[in-house]
Backbone and ligand atoms as CSV (ligand in chain L), in Angstrom:
chain,resi,resn,atom,element,x,y,z
A,1,MET,N,N,0.853,-1.194,0.000
A,1,MET,CA,C,0.000,0.000,0.000
A,1,MET,C,C,0.887,1.241,0.000
A,2,ALA,N,N,0.474,2.244,-0.751
A,2,ALA,CA,C,1.313,3.429,-0.908
A,2,ALA,C,C,0.997,4.478,0.157
A,3,TYR,N,N,2.035,5.139,0.626
A,3,TYR,CA,C,1.862,6.257,1.548
A,3,TYR,C,C,2.974,7.259,1.289
A,4,ARG,N,N,2.775,8.470,1.777
A,4,ARG,CA,C,3.845,9.464,1.711
A,4,ARG,C,C,3.896,10.176,3.057
A,5,ILE,N,N,4.995,10.867,3.295
A,5,ILE,CA,C,5.172,11.557,4.566
A,5,ILE,C,C,5.248,13.057,4.312
A,6,ARG,N,N,4.486,13.820,5.110
A,6,ARG,CA,C,4.497,15.277,4.984
A,6,ARG,C,C,4.688,15.895,6.368
A,7,ARG,N,N,5.026,17.159,6.381
A,7,ARG,CA,C,5.200,17.903,7.629
A,7,ARG,C,C,3.850,18.063,8.331
A,8,ALA,N,N,3.834,17.949,9.621
A,8,ALA,CA,C,2.597,18.169,10.386
A,8,ALA,C,C,2.329,19.663,10.532
A,9,GLY,N,N,1.053,20.037,10.420
A,9,GLY,CA,C,0.654,21.433,10.581
A,9,GLY,C,C,-0.376,21.578,11.691
A,10,ARG,N,N,-0.820,22.808,11.885
A,10,ARG,CA,C,-1.798,23.066,12.958
A,10,ARG,C,C,-3.066,22.239,12.782
A,11,ALA,N,N,-3.465,22.017,11.531
A,11,ALA,CA,C,-4.716,21.301,11.261
A,11,ALA,C,C,-4.651,19.825,11.656
A,12,ASP,N,N,-3.459,19.342,12.016
A,12,ASP,CA,C,-3.317,17.932,12.389
A,12,ASP,C,C,-3.558,17.683,13.881
A,13,ALA,N,N,-3.943,18.721,14.619
A,13,ALA,CA,C,-4.064,18.592,16.083
A,13,ALA,C,C,-4.951,17.417,16.499
A,14,SER,N,N,-6.113,17.270,15.866
A,14,SER,CA,C,-7.017,16.214,16.323
A,14,SER,C,C,-6.464,14.830,15.977
A,15,PHE,N,N,-5.716,14.734,14.867
A,15,PHE,CA,C,-5.114,13.436,14.525
A,15,PHE,C,C,-4.026,13.068,15.545
A,16,LEU,N,N,-3.295,14.065,16.017
A,16,LEU,CA,C,-2.267,13.774,17.018
A,16,LEU,C,C,-2.909,13.295,18.326
A,17,VAL,N,N,-4.066,13.861,18.669
A,17,VAL,CA,C,-4.780,13.369,19.849
A,17,VAL,C,C,-5.126,11.886,19.656
A,18,GLU,N,N,-5.600,11.566,18.444
A,18,GLU,CA,C,-5.935,10.168,18.140
A,18,GLU,C,C,-4.695,9.276,18.273
A,19,MET,N,N,-3.567,9.749,17.759
A,19,MET,CA,C,-2.351,8.932,17.770
A,19,MET,C,C,-1.751,8.802,19.169
A,20,VAL,N,N,-1.886,9.839,19.998
A,20,VAL,CA,C,-1.352,9.684,21.353
A,20,VAL,C,C,-2.213,8.681,22.126
A,21,CYS,N,N,-3.486,8.597,21.780
A,21,CYS,CA,C,-4.345,7.562,22.383
A,21,CYS,C,C,-3.901,6.174,21.913
A,22,GLU,N,N,-3.505,6.042,20.654
A,22,GLU,CA,C,-2.974,4.756,20.158
A,22,GLU,C,C,-1.711,4.378,20.920
A,23,ALA,N,N,-0.852,5.373,21.146
A,23,ALA,CA,C,0.401,5.095,21.852
A,23,ALA,C,C,0.120,4.667,23.296
A,24,ALA,N,N,-0.837,5.355,23.948
A,24,ALA,CA,C,-1.166,5.004,25.338
A,24,ALA,C,C,-1.818,3.623,25.413
A,25,ASN,N,N,-2.555,3.272,24.366
A,25,ASN,CA,C,-3.279,1.997,24.345
A,25,ASN,C,C,-2.555,0.950,23.512
A,26,TRP,N,N,-1.231,0.935,23.584
A,26,TRP,CA,C,-0.488,0.007,22.716
A,26,TRP,C,C,-0.725,-1.456,23.094
A,27,HIS,N,N,-1.076,-1.702,24.382
A,27,HIS,CA,C,-1.239,-3.094,24.826
A,27,HIS,C,C,-2.713,-3.497,24.717
A,28,PRO,N,N,-3.036,-4.486,23.883
A,28,PRO,CA,C,-4.453,-4.825,23.645
A,28,PRO,C,C,-5.205,-5.286,24.889
A,29,ASP,N,N,-4.483,-5.778,25.907
A,29,ASP,CA,C,-5.164,-6.251,27.120
A,29,ASP,C,C,-5.305,-5.167,28.181
A,30,ARG,N,N,-4.742,-3.984,27.891
A,30,ARG,CA,C,-4.803,-2.912,28.894
A,30,ARG,C,C,-5.281,-1.610,28.261
A,31,MET,N,N,-6.373,-1.729,27.522
A,31,MET,CA,C,-6.912,-0.567,26.813
A,31,MET,C,C,-7.690,0.332,27.785
A,32,ARG,N,N,-7.387,1.621,27.750
A,32,ARG,CA,C,-8.172,2.588,28.526
A,32,ARG,C,C,-9.208,3.223,27.606
A,33,ALA,N,N,-10.355,3.590,28.183
A,33,ALA,CA,C,-11.414,4.218,27.387
A,33,ALA,C,C,-10.908,5.549,26.833
A,34,LYS,N,N,-11.367,5.861,25.632
A,34,LYS,CA,C,-10.930,7.114,24.989
A,34,LYS,C,C,-11.228,8.319,25.889
A,35,ALA,N,N,-12.416,8.331,26.506
A,35,ALA,CA,C,-12.793,9.467,27.361
A,35,ALA,C,C,-11.838,9.610,28.539
A,36,ASP,N,N,-11.384,8.487,29.066
A,36,ASP,CA,C,-10.443,8.481,30.178
A,36,ASP,C,C,-9.103,9.083,29.736
A,37,LEU,N,N,-8.647,8.698,28.550
A,37,LEU,CA,C,-7.382,9.237,28.030
A,37,LEU,C,C,-7.502,10.732,27.747
A,38,LEU,N,N,-8.642,11.133,27.168
A,38,LEU,CA,C,-8.833,12.549,26.834
A,38,LEU,C,C,-8.852,13.428,28.080
A,39,ALA,N,N,-9.225,12.831,29.223
A,39,ALA,CA,C,-9.290,13.590,30.477
A,39,ALA,C,C,-7.987,13.503,31.266
A,40,ASP,N,N,-6.997,12.797,30.748
A,40,ASP,CA,C,-5.748,12.576,31.479
A,40,ASP,C,C,-4.682,13.561,30.990
A,41,PRO,N,N,-4.363,14.577,31.805
A,41,PRO,CA,C,-3.407,15.591,31.341
A,41,PRO,C,C,-2.021,15.031,31.055
A,42,ARG,N,N,-1.634,13.915,31.719
A,42,ARG,CA,C,-0.299,13.336,31.472
A,42,ARG,C,C,-0.199,12.761,30.068
A,43,VAL,N,N,-1.359,12.331,29.523
A,43,VAL,CA,C,-1.383,11.817,28.151
A,43,VAL,C,C,-1.579,12.974,27.173
A,44,MET,N,N,-2.543,13.842,27.501
A,44,MET,CA,C,-2.911,14.901,26.556
A,44,MET,C,C,-1.851,15.993,26.415
A,45,ARG,N,N,-0.894,16.042,27.362
A,45,ARG,CA,C,0.110,17.114,27.223
A,45,ARG,C,C,1.010,16.878,26.014
A,46,TYR,N,N,0.958,15.683,25.438
A,46,TYR,CA,C,1.729,15.431,24.215
A,46,TYR,C,C,1.057,16.016,22.974
A,47,ALA,N,N,-0.238,16.375,23.091
A,47,ALA,CA,C,-0.958,16.783,21.879
A,47,ALA,C,C,-1.746,18.086,22.015
A,48,ARG,N,N,-2.280,18.346,23.204
A,48,ARG,CA,C,-3.132,19.533,23.369
A,48,ARG,C,C,-2.373,20.816,23.064
A,49,GLY,N,N,-3.063,21.730,22.364
A,49,GLY,CA,C,-2.463,23.029,22.077
A,49,GLY,C,C,-1.484,23.001,20.915
A,50,TRP,N,N,-1.414,21.873,20.225
A,50,TRP,CA,C,-0.588,21.767,19.022
A,50,TRP,C,C,-1.031,22.824,18.009
A,51,LYS,N,N,-0.203,23.564,17.356
A,51,LYS,CA,C,1.223,23.383,17.215
A,51,LYS,C,C,1.904,24.628,17.771
A,52,ARG,N,N,2.595,24.459,18.924
A,52,ARG,CA,C,3.342,25.567,19.512
A,52,ARG,C,C,4.624,25.798,18.710
A,53,PRO,N,N,5.273,26.950,18.932
A,53,PRO,CA,C,6.456,27.257,18.122
A,53,PRO,C,C,7.545,26.177,18.161
A,54,ALA,N,N,7.739,25.523,19.320
A,54,ALA,CA,C,8.818,24.521,19.397
A,54,ALA,C,C,8.355,23.115,19.009
A,55,ASP,N,N,7.081,22.968,18.638
A,55,ASP,CA,C,6.554,21.660,18.227
A,55,ASP,C,C,6.891,21.401,16.771
A,56,ASP,N,N,7.141,20.139,16.443
A,56,ASP,CA,C,7.229,19.789,15.019
A,56,ASP,C,C,7.024,18.284,14.859
A,57,GLY,N,N,6.767,17.879,13.632
A,57,GLY,CA,C,6.548,16.459,13.400
A,57,GLY,C,C,6.124,16.171,11.973
A,58,VAL,N,N,5.827,14.914,11.748
A,58,VAL,CA,C,5.460,14.457,10.403
A,58,VAL,C,C,4.232,13.553,10.469
A,59,ILE,N,N,3.508,13.552,9.350
A,59,ILE,CA,C,2.291,12.751,9.213
A,59,ILE,C,C,2.465,11.849,8.005
A,60,ALA,N,N,2.083,10.581,8.140
A,60,ALA,CA,C,2.023,9.696,6.971
A,60,ALA,C,C,0.587,9.715,6.454
A,61,VAL,N,N,0.450,9.858,5.148
A,61,VAL,CA,C,-0.887,9.891,4.546
A,61,VAL,C,C,-0.980,8.838,3.449
A,62,ASP,N,N,-2.162,8.264,3.308
A,62,ASP,CA,C,-2.352,7.239,2.271
A,62,ASP,C,C,-2.591,7.906,0.909
A,63,ASP,N,N,-2.909,7.089,-0.090
A,63,ASP,CA,C,-2.974,7.643,-1.446
A,63,ASP,C,C,-4.210,8.505,-1.706
A,64,VAL,N,N,-5.156,8.546,-0.738
A,64,VAL,CA,C,-6.258,9.505,-0.883
A,64,VAL,C,C,-6.117,10.675,0.110
A,65,GLY,N,N,-4.980,10.728,0.785
A,65,GLY,CA,C,-4.704,11.864,1.656
A,65,GLY,C,C,-5.147,11.682,3.097
A,66,ASP,N,N,-5.662,10.491,3.455
A,66,ASP,CA,C,-6.057,10.271,4.853
A,66,ASP,C,C,-4.825,10.009,5.719
A,67,SER,N,N,-4.838,10.553,6.913
A,67,SER,CA,C,-3.700,10.381,7.821
A,67,SER,C,C,-3.683,8.964,8.379
A,68,ILE,N,N,-2.499,8.348,8.370
A,68,ILE,CA,C,-2.392,6.950,8.831
A,68,ILE,C,C,-1.385,6.782,9.966
A,69,GLY,N,N,-0.604,7.807,10.242
A,69,GLY,CA,C,0.365,7.701,11.326
A,69,GLY,C,C,1.044,9.040,11.536
A,70,ALA,N,N,1.662,9.173,12.712
A,70,ALA,CA,C,2.322,10.443,13.022
A,70,ALA,C,C,3.490,10.214,13.959
A,71,CYS,N,N,4.497,11.049,13.825
A,71,CYS,CA,C,5.599,11.094,14.783
A,71,CYS,C,C,5.919,12.562,14.989
A,72,TRP,N,N,5.931,12.989,16.247
A,72,TRP,CA,C,6.125,14.409,16.508
A,72,TRP,C,C,6.848,14.595,17.833
A,73,TYR,N,N,7.345,15.830,18.026
A,73,TYR,CA,C,8.017,16.123,19.287
A,73,TYR,C,C,7.558,17.456,19.846
A,74,ARG,N,N,7.662,17.552,21.150
A,74,ARG,CA,C,7.339,18.779,21.868
A,74,ARG,C,C,8.408,19.000,22.928
A,75,VAL,N,N,8.687,20.263,23.181
A,75,VAL,CA,C,9.574,20.612,24.286
A,75,VAL,C,C,8.661,20.902,25.476
A,76,LEU,N,N,8.581,19.953,26.393
A,76,LEU,CA,C,7.674,20.089,27.539
A,76,LEU,C,C,8.420,20.694,28.728
A,77,PRO,N,N,7.736,21.553,29.480
A,77,PRO,CA,C,8.414,22.225,30.599
A,77,PRO,C,C,8.663,21.284,31.774
A,78,ARG,N,N,9.683,21.620,32.541
A,78,ARG,CA,C,10.071,20.799,33.702
A,78,ARG,C,C,8.923,20.621,34.694
A,79,ASN,N,N,8.047,21.657,34.806
A,79,ASN,CA,C,6.955,21.537,35.782
A,79,ASN,C,C,5.738,20.779,35.230
A,80,GLU,N,N,5.733,20.488,33.927
A,80,GLU,CA,C,4.689,19.639,33.338
A,80,GLU,C,C,5.353,18.720,32.322
A,81,PRO,N,N,6.239,17.844,32.792
A,81,PRO,CA,C,7.018,17.034,31.857
A,81,PRO,C,C,6.205,15.877,31.282
A,82,GLY,N,N,6.739,15.285,30.214
A,82,GLY,CA,C,6.184,14.027,29.741
A,82,GLY,C,C,6.863,12.880,30.472
A,83,TYR,N,N,6.472,11.665,30.139
A,83,TYR,CA,C,7.074,10.502,30.791
A,83,TYR,C,C,8.548,10.348,30.404
A,84,GLY,N,N,8.939,10.938,29.257
A,84,GLY,CA,C,10.312,10.778,28.788
A,84,GLY,C,C,11.179,12.000,29.044
A,85,PHE,N,N,10.780,12.848,29.985
A,85,PHE,CA,C,11.547,14.078,30.254
A,85,PHE,C,C,12.956,13.736,30.741
A,86,VAL,N,N,13.975,14.368,30.119
A,86,VAL,CA,C,15.354,14.192,30.615
A,86,VAL,C,C,15.992,15.510,31.024
A,87,ALA,N,N,15.642,16.601,30.364
A,87,ALA,CA,C,16.223,17.907,30.704
A,87,ALA,C,C,15.430,18.987,29.990
A,88,SER,N,N,15.473,20.201,30.543
A,88,SER,CA,C,14.798,21.325,29.891
A,88,SER,C,C,15.349,21.493,28.477
A,89,GLY,N,N,14.462,21.683,27.533
A,89,GLY,CA,C,14.891,21.952,26.166
A,89,GLY,C,C,15.069,20.714,25.305
A,90,VAL,N,N,15.055,19.525,25.918
A,90,VAL,CA,C,15.186,18.300,25.113
A,90,VAL,C,C,13.783,17.853,24.703
A,91,PRO,N,N,13.489,17.816,23.408
A,91,PRO,CA,C,12.134,17.468,22.989
A,91,PRO,C,C,11.797,16.007,23.275
A,92,GLU,N,N,10.497,15.779,23.534
A,92,GLU,CA,C,10.006,14.414,23.764
A,92,GLU,C,C,9.191,13.973,22.554
A,93,LEU,N,N,9.422,12.744,22.155
A,93,LEU,CA,C,8.876,12.230,20.908
A,93,LEU,C,C,7.697,11.285,21.153
A,94,THR,N,N,6.720,11.330,20.262
A,94,THR,CA,C,5.579,10.401,20.290
A,94,THR,C,C,5.405,9.802,18.899
A,95,LEU,N,N,5.032,8.522,18.861
A,95,LEU,CA,C,4.889,7.808,17.577
A,95,LEU,C,C,3.646,6.922,17.619
A,96,GLY,N,N,2.853,6.993,16.565
A,96,GLY,CA,C,1.691,6.105,16.466
A,96,GLY,C,C,1.297,5.897,15.018
A,97,VAL,N,N,0.836,4.686,14.726
A,97,VAL,CA,C,0.391,4.332,13.377
A,97,VAL,C,C,-0.963,3.638,13.504
A,98,ARG,N,N,-1.888,3.968,12.620
A,98,ARG,CA,C,-3.201,3.315,12.654
A,98,ARG,C,C,-3.016,1.797,12.536
A,99,PRO,N,N,-3.817,1.016,13.292
A,99,PRO,CA,C,-3.604,-0.435,13.324
A,99,PRO,C,C,-3.493,-1.101,11.950
A,100,VAL,N,N,-4.348,-0.764,11.003
A,100,VAL,CA,C,-4.310,-1.477,9.707
A,100,VAL,C,C,-3.039,-1.190,8.918
A,101,TRP,N,N,-2.322,-0.149,9.308
A,101,TRP,CA,C,-1.114,0.230,8.575
A,101,TRP,C,C,0.165,-0.235,9.257
A,102,ARG,N,N,0.045,-0.958,10.362
A,102,ARG,CA,C,1.260,-1.336,11.104
A,102,ARG,C,C,2.050,-2.447,10.400
A,103,ALA,N,N,3.322,-2.559,10.782
A,103,ALA,CA,C,4.233,-3.602,10.282
A,103,ALA,C,C,4.450,-3.510,8.771
A,104,GLN,N,N,4.401,-2.289,8.255
A,104,GLN,CA,C,4.667,-2.079,6.822
A,104,GLN,C,C,5.732,-1.004,6.622
A,105,GLY,N,N,6.443,-0.681,7.678
A,105,GLY,CA,C,7.544,0.280,7.547
A,105,GLY,C,C,7.175,1.724,7.812
A,106,VAL,N,N,5.887,1.993,8.060
A,106,VAL,CA,C,5.449,3.384,8.249
A,106,VAL,C,C,6.058,3.976,9.523
A,107,GLY,N,N,6.040,3.204,10.615
A,107,GLY,CA,C,6.546,3.719,11.886
A,107,GLY,C,C,8.020,4.091,11.806
A,108,ARG,N,N,8.829,3.226,11.227
A,108,ARG,CA,C,10.257,3.530,11.112
A,108,ARG,C,C,10.482,4.768,10.228
A,109,ALA,N,N,9.741,4.849,9.123
A,109,ALA,CA,C,9.921,5.998,8.225
A,109,ALA,C,C,9.537,7.299,8.925
A,110,LEU,N,N,8.457,7.271,9.715
A,110,LEU,CA,C,8.037,8.467,10.462
A,110,LEU,C,C,9.078,8.842,11.509
A,111,LEU,N,N,9.589,7.833,12.212
A,111,LEU,CA,C,10.579,8.080,13.268
A,111,LEU,C,C,11.833,8.734,12.684
A,112,GLU,N,N,12.296,8.204,11.567
A,112,GLU,CA,C,13.505,8.770,10.952
A,112,GLU,C,C,13.252,10.215,10.510
A,113,ALA,N,N,12.070,10.459,9.922
A,113,ALA,CA,C,11.771,11.810,9.428
A,113,ALA,C,C,11.648,12.810,10.581
A,114,ALA,N,N,11.038,12.390,11.690
A,114,ALA,CA,C,10.881,13.307,12.830
A,114,ALA,C,C,12.238,13.607,13.471
A,115,CYS,N,N,13.113,12.599,13.545
A,115,CYS,CA,C,14.459,12.853,14.111
A,115,CYS,C,C,15.246,13.794,13.194
A,116,ASP,N,N,15.083,13.648,11.893
A,116,ASP,CA,C,15.753,14.573,10.960
A,116,ASP,C,C,15.264,16.007,11.192
A,117,LEU,N,N,13.947,16.153,11.398
A,117,LEU,CA,C,13.389,17.494,11.656
A,117,LEU,C,C,13.990,18.098,12.918
A,118,ALA,N,N,14.059,17.283,13.976
A,118,ALA,CA,C,14.590,17.783,15.252
A,118,ALA,C,C,16.060,18.172,15.093
A,119,ARG,N,N,16.815,17.368,14.359
A,119,ARG,CA,C,18.233,17.696,14.129
A,119,ARG,C,C,18.334,19.013,13.356
A,120,ASP,N,N,17.524,19.144,12.317
A,120,ASP,CA,C,17.568,20.359,11.498
A,120,ASP,C,C,17.147,21.594,12.302
A,121,ALA,N,N,16.312,21.373,13.336
A,121,ALA,CA,C,15.881,22.489,14.184
A,121,ALA,C,C,16.951,22.855,15.216
A,122,GLY,N,N,18.041,22.083,15.251
A,122,GLY,CA,C,19.150,22.414,16.143
A,122,GLY,C,C,19.187,21.629,17.445
A,123,HIS,N,N,18.264,20.687,17.609
A,123,HIS,CA,C,18.274,19.899,18.849
A,123,HIS,C,C,19.436,18.913,18.845
A,124,GLN,N,N,20.082,18.810,19.995
A,124,GLN,CA,C,21.208,17.876,20.103
A,124,GLN,C,C,20.757,16.489,20.514
A,125,ARG,N,N,19.619,16.437,21.246
A,125,ARG,CA,C,19.117,15.148,21.733
A,125,ARG,C,C,17.601,15.136,21.606
A,126,ILE,N,N,17.050,13.929,21.598
A,126,ILE,CA,C,15.596,13.782,21.625
A,126,ILE,C,C,15.295,12.579,22.515
A,127,SER,N,N,14.198,12.636,23.264
A,127,SER,CA,C,13.935,11.569,24.238
A,127,SER,C,C,12.533,11.007,24.054
A,128,LEU,N,N,12.282,9.909,24.735
A,128,LEU,CA,C,10.951,9.294,24.733
A,128,LEU,C,C,10.860,8.332,25.908
A,129,SER,N,N,9.636,7.893,26.179
A,129,SER,CA,C,9.408,6.847,27.169
A,129,SER,C,C,8.685,5.709,26.482
A,130,VAL,N,N,9.110,4.490,26.769
A,130,VAL,CA,C,8.458,3.329,26.152
A,130,VAL,C,C,8.368,2.217,27.184
A,131,GLU,N,N,7.236,1.540,27.197
A,131,GLU,CA,C,7.115,0.397,28.097
A,131,GLU,C,C,7.996,-0.723,27.551
A,132,ARG,N,N,8.719,-1.355,28.469
A,132,ARG,CA,C,9.736,-2.337,28.066
A,132,ARG,C,C,9.131,-3.497,27.280
A,133,ALA,N,N,7.861,-3.823,27.531
A,133,ALA,CA,C,7.240,-4.953,26.840
A,133,ALA,C,C,6.815,-4.598,25.414
A,134,ASN,N,N,6.872,-3.329,25.068
A,134,ASN,CA,C,6.435,-2.881,23.738
A,134,ASN,C,C,7.578,-3.123,22.747
A,135,PHE,N,N,7.286,-3.826,21.647
A,135,PHE,CA,C,8.356,-4.101,20.670
A,135,PHE,C,C,8.937,-2.801,20.123
A,136,ALA,N,N,8.193,-1.695,20.287
A,136,ALA,CA,C,8.693,-0.411,19.791
A,136,ALA,C,C,10.051,-0.085,20.398
A,137,GLU,N,N,10.343,-0.610,21.600
A,137,GLU,CA,C,11.660,-0.328,22.192
A,137,GLU,C,C,12.773,-0.853,21.276
A,138,ARG,N,N,12.536,-1.989,20.633
A,138,ARG,CA,C,13.569,-2.522,19.714
A,138,ARG,C,C,13.708,-1.630,18.485
A,139,LEU,N,N,12.558,-1.117,18.023
A,139,LEU,CA,C,12.607,-0.174,16.896
A,139,LEU,C,C,13.464,1.043,17.278
A,140,TYR,N,N,13.210,1.600,18.468
A,140,TYR,CA,C,13.971,2.779,18.889
A,140,TYR,C,C,15.464,2.465,19.016
A,141,ARG,N,N,15.784,1.317,19.595
A,141,ARG,CA,C,17.208,0.936,19.714
A,141,ARG,C,C,17.857,0.876,18.338
A,142,SER,N,N,17.135,0.295,17.392
A,142,SER,CA,C,17.715,0.134,16.050
A,142,SER,C,C,17.885,1.478,15.346
A,143,GLU,N,N,17.219,2.523,15.859
A,143,GLU,CA,C,17.356,3.864,15.278
A,143,GLU,C,C,18.278,4.745,16.130
A,144,GLY,N,N,19.027,4.126,17.042
A,144,GLY,CA,C,20.060,4.864,17.768
A,144,GLY,C,C,19.666,5.384,19.137
A,145,PHE,N,N,18.474,5.065,19.613
A,145,PHE,CA,C,18.080,5.477,20.969
A,145,PHE,C,C,18.719,4.525,21.986
A,146,VAL,N,N,19.128,5.085,23.127
A,146,VAL,CA,C,19.682,4.255,24.196
A,146,VAL,C,C,18.919,4.530,25.488
A,147,VAL,N,N,18.837,3.516,26.330
A,147,VAL,CA,C,18.131,3.658,27.599
A,147,VAL,C,C,18.989,4.468,28.561
A,148,VAL,N,N,18.383,5.529,29.132
A,148,VAL,CA,C,19.127,6.360,30.090
A,148,VAL,C,C,18.530,6.282,31.495
A,149,ALA,N,N,17.324,5.758,31.617
A,149,ALA,CA,C,16.704,5.592,32.938
A,149,ALA,C,C,15.628,4.519,32.819
A,150,SER,N,N,15.429,3.785,33.913
A,150,SER,CA,C,14.439,2.708,33.885
A,150,SER,C,C,13.522,2.784,35.088
A,151,GLY,N,N,12.231,2.651,34.838
A,151,GLY,CA,C,11.250,2.524,35.911
A,151,GLY,C,C,10.851,1.066,36.025
A,152,ASP,N,N,9.746,0.812,36.739
A,152,ASP,CA,C,9.317,-0.575,36.920
A,152,ASP,C,C,9.005,-1.242,35.591
A,153,ASP,N,N,8.253,-0.528,34.730
A,153,ASP,CA,C,7.807,-1.140,33.473
A,153,ASP,C,C,8.299,-0.412,32.235
A,154,ALA,N,N,8.806,0.791,32.404
A,154,ALA,CA,C,9.114,1.626,31.235
A,154,ALA,C,C,10.551,2.127,31.274
A,155,ASP,N,N,11.076,2.382,30.102
A,155,ASP,CA,C,12.419,2.945,29.972
A,155,ASP,C,C,12.334,4.335,29.352
A,156,THR,N,N,13.221,5.221,29.790
A,156,THR,CA,C,13.421,6.498,29.118
A,156,THR,C,C,14.599,6.313,28.175
A,157,MET,N,N,14.403,6.721,26.922
A,157,MET,CA,C,15.449,6.545,25.911
A,157,MET,C,C,15.804,7.898,25.300
A,158,VAL,N,N,17.074,8.021,24.915
A,158,VAL,CA,C,17.559,9.264,24.310
A,158,VAL,C,C,18.353,8.919,23.061
A,159,ARG,N,N,18.180,9.728,22.052
A,159,ARG,CA,C,19.032,9.613,20.855
A,159,ARG,C,C,19.814,10.923,20.689
A,160,THR,N,N,21.109,10.781,20.469
A,160,THR,CA,C,21.923,11.954,20.168
A,160,THR,C,C,21.771,12.263,18.683
A,161,LEU,N,N,21.430,13.519,18.393
A,161,LEU,CA,C,21.159,13.895,17.005
A,161,LEU,C,C,22.349,14.578,16.340
A,162,ARG,N,N,23.155,15.257,17.166
A,162,ARG,CA,C,24.321,15.940,16.608
A,162,ARG,C,C,25.402,16.051,17.681
A,163,GLY,N,N,26.639,15.992,17.194
A,163,GLY,CA,C,27.866,16.132,17.885
A,163,GLY,C,C,27.937,15.877,19.307
L,1,COA,C1,C,5.084,1.134,17.384
L,1,COA,C2,C,4.525,1.492,15.997
L,1,COA,C3,C,4.477,2.994,15.857
L,1,COA,C4,C,5.472,0.909,14.946
L,1,COA,O1,O,4.987,1.288,13.680
L,1,COA,P1,P,4.928,0.243,12.496
L,1,COA,O2,O,4.586,0.971,11.264
L,1,COA,O3,O,4.083,-0.882,12.911
L,1,COA,O4,O,6.478,-0.233,12.484
L,1,COA,P2,P,7.346,-0.664,11.234
L,1,COA,O5,O,6.493,-1.406,10.249
L,1,COA,O6,O,8.116,0.496,10.737
L,1,COA,O7,O,8.303,-1.722,11.920
L,1,COA,C5,C,9.411,-1.319,12.682
L,1,COA,C6,C,10.111,-2.560,13.194
L,1,COA,O8,O,9.316,-3.211,14.178
L,1,COA,C7,C,9.061,-4.563,13.802
L,1,COA,N1,N,7.680,-4.866,14.102
L,1,COA,C8,C,6.591,-4.329,13.508
L,1,COA,N2,N,5.473,-4.823,14.092
L,1,COA,C9,C,5.894,-5.709,15.061
L,1,COA,C10,C,5.229,-6.510,15.998
L,1,COA,N3,N,3.879,-6.531,16.085
L,1,COA,N4,N,5.959,-7.263,16.852
L,1,COA,C11,C,7.314,-7.226,16.806
L,1,COA,N5,N,8.016,-6.462,15.916
L,1,COA,C12,C,7.303,-5.714,15.065
L,1,COA,C13,C,9.287,-4.619,12.328
L,1,COA,O9,O,9.686,-5.926,11.960
L,1,COA,C14,C,10.334,-3.584,12.091
L,1,COA,O10,O,11.609,-4.117,12.289
L,1,COA,P3,P,12.526,-4.429,11.009
L,1,COA,O11,O,12.622,-3.131,10.245
L,1,COA,O12,O,13.807,-4.869,11.646
L,1,COA,O13,O,11.820,-5.480,10.248
L,1,COA,C15,C,3.080,0.935,15.785
L,1,COA,O14,O,3.099,-0.453,15.913
L,1,COA,C16,C,2.062,1.532,16.725
L,1,COA,O15,O,1.450,2.550,16.426
L,1,COA,N6,N,1.849,0.885,17.888
L,1,COA,C17,C,0.933,1.399,18.888
L,1,COA,C18,C,1.423,2.697,19.468
L,1,COA,C19,C,2.793,2.574,20.120
L,1,COA,O16,O,3.125,1.551,20.719
L,1,COA,N7,N,3.572,3.639,20.001
L,1,COA,C20,C,4.869,3.726,20.628
L,1,COA,C21,C,4.701,4.117,22.037
L,1,COA,S1,S,6.294,4.425,22.786
């Protein structure tokens, strides 16, 4: 199936909300209700108020222009950090692909494109949080992310983007 990747814009805000819900609900046996996720500021801080000046990301779209996946980053403040916070100014990354489009290379292509954007924006590092049981951790490792901190179930990972 054909897809292309484009820069995310302000009009993609609602799709990013959808994708952060996919990321939060990655485990099929531990699905939270959409309303519960929408009311959870720790989840919604990755998407609400998009697109602030320091936000950027990419969207994968199918051949009729429908959005099928997204990877984006935000610089979250120390007093309202994301799960992958490592330091002020280091952007935190989120990745999600619609279920029917998974395992076809879309996630890796989005991840690479979003890291390129962050590097081009001058960021030296980018971080994320991933539950250790999620195969996505292997994807991140293969793209140069390393574990810098570990909780009970999740790891914080960082990729160096430049020098
Ligand atoms: C994680 C996610 C974004 C990956 O996107 P994707 O388009 O499915 O991934 P890709 O097709 O690019 O595959 C990337 C790698 O993961 C592997 N992979 C894909 N699906 C897999 C699965 N179900 N189990 C194990 N490995 C898998 C692929 O083999 C590929 O590795 P390879 O290039 O060495 O072959 C997607 O599965 C998703 O949206 N999951 C739910 C949300 C989520 O977990 N987000 C991350 C939260 S930190």
